[in-house]
LOSE-622629 format. One record per residue (C-alpha): residue number from 0; x, z, y. Coordinates in Angstrom, 1 decimal, decimal comma. Layout:
<nodes>
NODE   n      x      z      y
NODE NUM      X      Z      Y
...
</nodes>
This chain:
<nodes>
NODE   n      x      z      y
NODE   0  236,5  163,7  -61,8
NODE   1  240,3  164,4  -62,7
NODE   2  241,9  166,0  -59,6
NODE   3  245,1  164,9  -61,2
NODE   4  244,6  161,3  -61,7
NODE   5  246,6  159,2  -59,7
NODE   6  243,5  156,4  -58,6
NODE   7  245,7  155,0  -55,7
NODE   8  248,1  153,7  -57,9
NODE   9  245,2  151,5  -59,6
NODE  10  244,5  149,8  -56,4
NODE  11  245,0  145,9  -56,7
NODE  12  248,8  145,5  -55,6
NODE  13  247,4  143,2  -52,2
NODE  14  245,7  146,2  -51,0
NODE  15  248,6  148,6  -51,6
NODE  16  251,1  146,3  -50,0
NODE  17  248,4  146,4  -47,2
NODE  18  248,4  150,0  -46,8
NODE  19  252,4  149,8  -47,0
NODE  20  252,5  147,4  -44,2
NODE  21  251,5  150,2  -42,2
NODE  22  254,9  152,0  -42,6
NODE  23  258,1  151,5  -41,7
NODE  24  260,3  149,0  -43,6
NODE  25  262,9  151,4  -45,2
NODE  26  259,4  154,1  -45,8
NODE  27  257,7  151,0  -47,7
NODE  28  260,7  150,4  -49,7
NODE  29  261,5  154,2  -50,9
NODE  30  258,1  154,0  -52,5
NODE  31  259,6  152,1  -55,1
NODE  32  260,8  155,2  -56,9
NODE  33  257,6  156,8  -57,1
NODE  34  257,0  155,0  -60,9
NODE  35  257,5  151,7  -62,7
NODE  36  254,0  150,8  -61,2
NODE  37  255,2  150,7  -57,5
NODE  38  259,1  149,1  -58,0
NODE  39  258,0  145,8  -56,6
NODE  40  254,8  146,6  -54,2
NODE  41  256,8  146,9  -51,3
NODE  42  257,9  143,1  -51,7
NODE  43  253,9  142,6  -50,4
NODE  44  254,3  144,1  -47,6
NODE  45  253,0  142,2  -44,4
NODE  46  254,6  143,8  -41,3
NODE  47  258,3  143,8  -41,1
NODE  48  260,6  145,5  -38,2
NODE  49  264,0  145,5  -38,4
NODE  50  266,1  147,0  -36,5
NODE  51  270,3  147,2  -36,5
NODE  52  270,4  150,4  -34,4
NODE  53  268,8  152,5  -37,3
NODE  54  272,3  151,8  -40,0
NODE  55  274,6  153,9  -40,6
NODE  56  276,8  153,3  -43,2
NODE  57  280,0  154,7  -44,9
NODE  58  280,1  152,4  -47,4
NODE  59  280,5  148,7  -45,6
NODE  60  280,4  147,6  -41,8
NODE  61  277,1  149,0  -40,1
NODE  62  276,7  144,7  -39,5
NODE  63  277,1  144,2  -43,5
NODE  64  274,8  146,6  -44,2
NODE  65  272,1  145,6  -42,2
NODE  66  272,3  141,2  -42,8
NODE  67  272,6  143,0  -46,8
NODE  68  269,1  144,7  -46,0
NODE  69  267,3  141,3  -43,8
NODE  70  268,6  139,2  -46,6
NODE  71  266,7  141,4  -49,4
NODE  72  263,8  142,3  -47,2
NODE  73  263,0  138,9  -46,5
NODE  74  264,2  137,0  -49,9
NODE  75  262,4  139,7  -52,0
NODE  76  258,9  139,6  -49,9
NODE  77  256,1  138,0  -52,2
NODE  78  253,3  138,0  -49,4
NODE  79  251,8  134,6  -48,2
NODE  80  251,8  135,9  -45,0
NODE  81  253,3  137,8  -42,9
NODE  82  251,5  139,2  -40,0
NODE  83  254,0  140,7  -37,8
NODE  84  257,8  140,1  -37,6
NODE  85  260,6  141,8  -35,5
NODE  86  264,5  141,4  -35,8
NODE  87  266,1  143,2  -33,1
NODE  88  270,1  143,4  -33,1
NODE  89  272,1  145,3  -30,6
NODE  90  274,9  143,6  -28,4
NODE  91  277,5  145,3  -30,1
NODE  92  276,5  143,1  -33,7
NODE  93  277,8  139,4  -33,7
NODE  94  276,3  137,4  -36,0
NODE  95  276,7  133,5  -36,9
NODE  96  274,3  131,3  -35,8
NODE  97  273,4  129,8  -38,9
NODE  98  272,9  133,5  -40,8
NODE  99  270,1  133,9  -37,9
NODE 100  268,4  130,6  -38,8
NODE 101  268,5  131,5  -42,8
NODE 102  266,2  134,3  -42,0
NODE 103  264,1  132,9  -39,6
NODE 104  263,5  129,9  -41,8
NODE 105  262,6  133,0  -44,4
NODE 106  259,9  133,8  -42,9
NODE 107  258,7  130,5  -41,1
NODE 108  257,6  129,7  -44,7
NODE 109  254,9  132,6  -44,3
NODE 110  252,5  131,6  -42,3
NODE 111  253,7  134,3  -39,7
NODE 112  251,4  135,3  -37,3
NODE 113  253,6  137,3  -34,8
NODE 114  257,2  137,0  -34,3
NODE 115  259,5  139,2  -32,0
NODE 116  263,2  138,4  -32,1
NODE 117  265,7  140,1  -29,6
NODE 118  269,5  139,2  -29,8
NODE 119  271,3  140,9  -27,1
NODE 120  274,4  138,8  -27,1
NODE 121  275,2  137,6  -23,8
NODE 122  277,2  134,2  -25,1
NODE 123  274,6  131,4  -25,6
NODE 124  273,2  131,3  -29,2
NODE 125  273,6  128,1  -30,6
NODE 126  270,3  128,1  -32,9
NODE 127  268,3  124,5  -32,8
NODE 128  265,9  126,4  -35,5
NODE 129  262,1  124,7  -34,8
NODE 130  260,4  127,7  -33,6
NODE 131  257,5  125,5  -31,9
NODE 132  256,6  124,3  -35,5
NODE 133  255,3  127,5  -36,4
NODE 134  251,3  126,3  -36,7
NODE 135  250,4  129,7  -37,7
NODE 136  252,5  131,6  -34,9
NODE 137  249,5  133,7  -32,6
NODE 138  252,2  135,4  -30,3
NODE 139  255,8  134,7  -30,2
NODE 140  258,8  137,1  -28,1
NODE 141  262,0  134,9  -28,1
NODE 142  264,8  137,3  -26,1
NODE 143  267,8  135,5  -26,9
NODE 144  270,7  133,4  -25,2
NODE 145  270,2  130,6  -27,3
NODE 146  269,3  126,8  -27,1
NODE 147  266,3  125,5  -28,6
NODE 148  265,7  121,7  -29,7
NODE 149  262,0  120,7  -29,3
NODE 150  260,3  117,3  -29,2
NODE 151  259,4  115,8  -26,0
NODE 152  255,8  116,4  -27,5
NODE 153  254,8  119,7  -29,1
NODE 154  251,5  121,2  -30,2
NODE 155  250,7  124,9  -30,6
NODE 156  247,5  125,2  -32,0
NODE 157  247,2  129,4  -32,5
NODE 158  249,5  130,5  -29,7
NODE 159  248,4  132,7  -27,6
NODE 160  250,9  134,5  -26,0
NODE 161  254,5  133,2  -25,6
NODE 162  257,7  135,5  -23,6
NODE 163  260,7  134,1  -23,6
NODE 164  263,9  135,1  -22,2
NODE 165  267,6  133,2  -22,0
NODE 166  266,0  130,4  -23,4
NODE 167  267,9  127,1  -23,3
NODE 168  265,6  124,1  -23,6
NODE 169  267,1  121,0  -25,2
NODE 170  265,3  117,9  -26,3
NODE 171  265,7  116,0  -30,1
NODE 172  269,2  115,2  -29,5
NODE 173  270,4  118,1  -27,9
NODE 174  269,9  116,2  -24,3
NODE 175  268,2  117,6  -21,4
NODE 176  265,0  115,0  -21,7
NODE 177  263,3  114,1  -18,8
NODE 178  259,9  114,7  -19,2
NODE 179  258,6  116,4  -22,4
NODE 180  254,9  117,7  -22,9
NODE 181  253,3  121,0  -24,7
NODE 182  250,1  121,8  -25,6
NODE 183  248,6  125,0  -25,9
NODE 184  244,7  125,1  -26,6
NODE 185  244,6  128,5  -27,0
NODE 186  247,5  130,0  -25,0
NODE 187  246,7  132,7  -22,5
NODE 188  250,1  134,4  -21,7
NODE 189  253,1  133,4  -20,9
NODE 190  256,1  134,9  -19,7
NODE 191  259,7  133,2  -19,2
NODE 192  262,6  134,9  -17,8
NODE 193  266,0  133,1  -17,2
NODE 194  265,5  130,0  -19,2
NODE 195  266,5  126,4  -18,6
NODE 196  264,0  124,1  -18,5
NODE 197  263,8  120,2  -18,4
NODE 198  263,6  118,2  -15,7
NODE 199  260,2  117,4  -15,8
NODE 200  258,0  119,7  -18,2
NODE 201  254,1  119,6  -18,5
NODE 202  252,5  122,2  -19,9
NODE 203  248,5  122,1  -21,2
NODE 204  247,0  125,1  -21,6
NODE 205  243,0  125,3  -20,5
NODE 206  242,8  129,3  -21,2
NODE 207  246,0  130,2  -19,7
NODE 208  245,2  133,3  -17,9
NODE 209  248,9  134,9  -16,6
NODE 210  251,8  133,3  -15,6
NODE 211  255,3  134,7  -14,7
NODE 212  258,2  132,8  -13,9
NODE 213  262,0  134,8  -13,5
NODE 214  264,9  132,1  -13,1
NODE 215  268,5  132,9  -11,7
NODE 216  270,4  131,1   -9,1
NODE 217  273,4  130,6  -11,0
NODE 218  271,2  127,6  -12,5
NODE 219  272,4  124,5  -10,7
NODE 220  270,4  121,8  -12,8
NODE 221  266,8  121,2  -11,3
NODE 222  263,4  121,6  -13,2
NODE 223  259,3  120,8  -12,3
NODE 224  257,1  122,4  -14,3
NODE 225  253,7  121,6  -13,6
NODE 226  250,7  123,8  -15,6
NODE 227  246,9  122,3  -16,4
NODE 228  244,5  124,7  -16,5
NODE 229  241,8  125,6  -14,7
NODE 230  241,2  129,6  -15,5
NODE 231  244,8  131,2  -14,0
NODE 232  244,4  134,6  -12,7
NODE 233  247,4  136,1  -12,1
NODE 234  250,6  134,1  -11,2
NODE 235  254,4  136,0  -10,8
NODE 236  257,2  133,8   -9,5
NODE 237  260,9  135,1   -8,8
NODE 238  263,8  133,2   -8,6
NODE 239  265,5  130,0   -7,6
NODE 240  262,5  127,5   -5,7
NODE 241  265,2  124,9   -5,0
NODE 242  265,9  124,6   -8,3
NODE 243  262,7  125,6  -10,3
NODE 244  259,4  124,7   -9,1
NODE 245  255,9  125,5  -10,6
NODE 246  252,9  123,4   -9,8
NODE 247  249,8  124,5  -10,8
NODE 248  247,2  121,7  -11,0
NODE 249  243,9  123,9  -10,2
NODE 250  245,7  127,1   -8,9
NODE 251  241,3  128,1   -7,4
NODE 252  241,2  130,7  -10,0
NODE 253  244,2  132,6   -9,0
NODE 254  243,2  135,7   -7,9
NODE 255  246,5  137,4   -7,9
NODE 256  249,3  136,1   -6,2
NODE 257  253,4  137,3   -6,3
NODE 258  256,4  135,5   -4,9
NODE 259  260,3  136,7   -4,7
NODE 260  262,0  133,8   -3,4
NODE 261  266,0  133,8   -4,4
NODE 262  268,0  133,4   -0,8
NODE 263  271,3  132,5   -0,8
NODE 264  273,1  133,6    2,5
NODE 265  275,9  130,6    2,0
NODE 266  273,4  127,8    2,0
NODE 267  274,0  125,7    5,2
NODE 268  271,2  125,4    7,8
NODE 269  269,5  122,2    6,3
NODE 270  269,2  123,5    3,1
NODE 271  267,9  126,5    4,4
NODE 272  265,6  124,2    6,0
NODE 273  264,5  122,5    2,7
NODE 274  263,9  125,8    1,0
NODE 275  261,4  127,0    3,8
NODE 276  259,7  123,6    3,6
NODE 277  259,5  123,9   -0,2
NODE 278  258,3  127,4    0,2
NODE 279  255,5  126,9    2,5
NODE 280  254,4  124,0    0,3
NODE 281  254,5  126,5   -2,6
NODE 282  252,9  129,0   -1,1
NODE 283  250,1  126,8    0,1
NODE 284  248,8  126,7   -3,2
NODE 285  247,8  129,9   -3,4
NODE 286  245,6  130,1   -0,3
NODE 287  242,5  130,6   -2,2
NODE 288  244,2  134,0   -4,0
NODE 289  242,7  137,7   -3,3
NODE 290  246,0  139,6   -3,6
NODE 291  248,9  138,2   -2,4
NODE 292  252,7  140,4   -2,5
NODE 293  255,9  138,5   -0,9
NODE 294  258,8  139,8   -1,3
NODE 295  261,8  139,7    1,2
NODE 296  263,4  136,7    0,3
NODE 297  260,3  134,9    0,3
NODE 298  259,7  136,6    4,0
NODE 299  263,0  135,3    5,4
NODE 300  262,7  132,1    3,9
NODE 301  259,4  131,0    5,4
NODE 302  260,6  132,3    9,1
NODE 303  263,1  129,2    9,1
NODE 304  260,1  127,0    9,4
NODE 305  257,2  129,1   11,0
NODE 306  255,9  126,2   13,1
NODE 307  255,6  124,3    9,8
NODE 308  254,1  126,9    8,5
NODE 309  251,7  127,2   11,0
NODE 310  250,5  123,3   10,7
NODE 311  250,3  122,7    7,1
NODE 312  249,2  126,2    5,9
NODE 313  245,3  126,8    5,5
NODE 314  243,5  129,6    6,2
NODE 315  243,4  132,4    3,8
NODE 316  239,6  132,5    3,4
NODE 317  239,6  134,9    0,1
NODE 318  242,6  136,6    0,7
NODE 319  242,0  141,0    0,6
NODE 320  244,9  142,4    0,2
NODE 321  248,3  141,3    1,3
NODE 322  251,8  143,2    0,7
NODE 323  254,9  141,8    2,6
NODE 324  258,2  143,4    2,2
NODE 325  260,3  143,8    5,3
NODE 326  258,7  141,4    7,4
NODE 327  259,5  139,8   10,9
NODE 328  256,8  141,1   13,5
NODE 329  256,2  137,0   13,7
NODE 330  255,6  136,3   10,6
NODE 331  253,4  139,1    9,5
NODE 332  251,0  137,6   13,0
NODE 333  251,2  134,6   11,3
NODE 334  249,8  135,5    8,2
NODE 335  246,8  137,8   10,0
NODE 336  245,9  134,8   11,6
NODE 337  245,4  132,5    8,3
NODE 338  244,3  135,9    6,3
NODE 339  240,8  136,2    8,8
NODE 340  239,0  138,5    6,3
NODE 341  242,3  140,3    5,0
NODE 342  240,9  144,3    4,3
NODE 343  243,8  145,7    2,9
NODE 344  247,7  145,5    4,3
NODE 345  250,7  146,9    3,1
NODE 346  254,1  146,8    4,8
NODE 347  257,3  147,7    3,2
NODE 348  259,5  147,7    6,5
NODE 349  259,7  145,9    9,4
NODE 350  262,0  144,0   11,3
NODE 351  262,7  145,6   14,8
NODE 352  261,0  143,4   17,5
NODE 353  259,8  143,3   21,0
NODE 354  256,7  145,5   21,4
NODE 355  255,6  143,0   24,0
NODE 356  255,2  140,4   21,6
NODE 357  252,1  141,9   20,2
NODE 358  250,3  141,9   23,3
NODE 359  250,6  137,9   23,7
NODE 360  247,8  136,3   23,9
NODE 361  249,1  133,4   21,7
NODE 362  249,5  135,3   18,5
NODE 363  247,1  138,2   18,3
NODE 364  244,9  137,7   15,5
NODE 365  241,2  138,0   16,5
NODE 366  240,2  138,7   12,6
NODE 367  242,5  142,2   13,0
NODE 368  239,2  143,7   15,1
NODE 369  236,6  143,2   12,7
NODE 370  238,2  142,8    9,0
NODE 371  241,4  145,6    8,4
NODE 372  240,1  148,8    6,9
NODE 373  243,0  150,1    5,1
NODE 374  246,9  149,8    6,0
NODE 375  249,8  151,4    4,4
NODE 376  253,3  151,5    6,0
NODE 377  255,8  151,9    3,8
NODE 378  259,8  152,8    4,5
NODE 379  258,7  154,1    7,8
NODE 380  261,9  155,8    9,8
NODE 381  260,2  156,5   13,1
NODE 382  261,4  153,6   14,7
NODE 383  260,2  152,6   18,5
NODE 384  258,9  149,3   17,1
NODE 385  257,6  151,3   13,9
NODE 386  255,4  153,3   16,0
NODE 387  254,5  150,4   18,3
NODE 388  253,2  148,7   15,6
NODE 389  251,0  151,7   14,3
NODE 390  249,7  152,2   17,7
NODE 391  249,2  148,4   18,1
NODE 392  246,9  148,0   14,5
NODE 393  245,2  151,9   15,9
NODE 394  244,8  149,8   18,9
NODE 395  242,8  146,6   17,8
NODE 396  241,4  147,9   13,9
NODE 397  237,7  148,4   14,7
NODE 398  236,8  148,8   11,6
NODE 399  240,0  150,5   10,1
NODE 400  239,1  153,4    7,7
NODE 401  242,6  154,8    6,3
NODE 402  245,9  154,7    7,7
NODE 403  248,8  155,7    5,6
NODE 404  252,2  155,9    6,6
NODE 405  255,0  156,2    3,9
NODE 406  258,4  157,6    4,8
NODE 407  261,3  158,6    2,5
NODE 408  263,0  161,9    3,0
NODE 409  265,7  161,4    5,5
NODE 410  265,4  163,3    8,3
NODE 411  267,3  166,7    9,5
NODE 412  264,2  169,0    9,6
NODE 413  260,4  168,8    9,2
NODE 414  260,1  169,2   13,3
NODE 415  260,9  165,3   13,6
NODE 416  258,3  163,9   11,4
NODE 417  256,0  166,3   12,5
NODE 418  256,8  165,3   16,4
NODE 419  256,5  161,6   15,2
NODE 420  253,1  162,1   13,1
NODE 421  251,4  164,3   16,2
NODE 422  252,2  161,4   18,5
NODE 423  250,6  158,6   16,3
NODE 424  248,0  161,1   16,0
NODE 425  247,2  161,0   19,4
NODE 426  247,0  157,9   20,0
NODE 427  243,5  156,6   20,6
NODE 428  241,5  154,9   17,6
NODE 429  239,4  152,0   18,5
NODE 430  237,5  153,1   14,9
NODE 431  235,4  156,2   15,0
NODE 432  236,3  156,4   11,4
NODE 433  239,7  156,1   11,2
NODE 434  241,9  158,8    9,3
NODE 435  245,7  158,9    9,6
NODE 436  247,7  160,2    6,6
NODE 437  251,7  160,5    6,3
NODE 438  253,2  160,9    3,0
NODE 439  257,0  162,0    2,2
NODE 440  258,0  160,7   -0,9
NODE 441  261,8  160,2   -2,1
NODE 442  262,5  156,8   -1,1
NODE 443  260,3  154,5   -2,4
NODE 444  258,7  156,2   -5,3
NODE 445  255,9  157,9   -4,0
NODE 446  254,7  161,7   -5,1
NODE 447  251,5  162,4   -5,0
NODE 448  252,0  165,6   -6,5
NODE 449  254,2  166,5   -3,6
NODE 450  253,1  165,2   -0,6
NODE 451  252,4  167,0    2,5
NODE 452  250,0  164,8    4,0
NODE 453  248,8  163,0    1,3
NODE 454  245,6  162,2   -0,5
NODE 455  244,0  160,1   -3,5
NODE 456  243,5  156,7   -1,4
NODE 457  247,3  155,9   -2,8
NODE 458  245,7  155,9   -6,1
NODE 459  242,9  153,7   -5,4
NODE 460  244,0  151,6   -3,0
NODE 461  247,9  151,0   -4,0
NODE 462  247,9  151,4   -7,9
NODE 463  251,3  149,8   -8,2
NODE 464  252,9  152,7   -5,9
</nodes>
């Protein structure tokens, strides 16, 4: 075989286009200067990534230069299918709606499978292009402040993951339709941040596994999202529960749930009570979860109607791990009474309390003796109520294996930490196998490598820290 012979150029055009798809757009276009054989091969690429941050032109404005590139890359592309198309536009570039819609229309005719658009402009982008009519789409990321017009009933046959940010949904006549039905037969992941929904949105997604909703207190209209699925494993909610409620028709399969509910300090008392009742009903959906993580806002909201929480909340029979942020002692004890098989407890700061509350016979959680195995007390400052709580757990947790006390460095010297450490270690332990470790970290970020009294149980039990 002649080593100087060009075997690659003899490959079919489609195969060469496939090879060039592994390169960046700029690298693929540059191959057109190799020979006449390669002039048009780059037009067959199926992976197109366009980012205006790598444009630097001295001839025309960056914005105009980038627009020319996008027009040519999309307009001259000859592939029947575009597997992956991403368009990233930085915040300092302002494009007209019709221009971006033209680009989207160009790729929509290519049986596109993966679509990623990020436009960082803060103002709402008046885009009404029908993204959800792309039947070939398998994955879509839409990160832009835009208005989308969608039909009242829509079927997305191939979409497997949907990630949205800043999208305002409108009906076919640019109005907020009362009811909209979305069907996703193969959808597995949905993430929606700061989106504005319809008054009632029904999502049918039998294969859905992960849900994440984040919204803003600035949105004043109310929306209810009902999700019909039987296999959801993870659920994350962050935002305003008064205006955005999420209802899972069958939450029994959810094993991990995180909830951070916004709390507006200006709410009048009746509004706080309404929010607290809604929070209880919302949380009730996840009483079969194995891992529950509640933020500071959620804890405060629930505390406004703690009696209602006690009355309507069923036992968390399957709860294995519980994480509470800045919890009141009353709320903590209520949860411990409900989580009868809890093994791992993480407390990110505890509000001050009277030590006598711990030993009230009406509040004492009997399951504490037999189920609790691992406890992490984070943001530990060495205050009297924190030491009392540590002592209470050591006094009562018969099967405790590990207590980890995490403190950020805020004291004048090692002496105070060592004094408190020795004080806690001197307390009698009900469990004969219990170990107590102190972890020194910088604020919220635990550094295992520089820990004075740390060990690897944090990596095993608390991988998120």
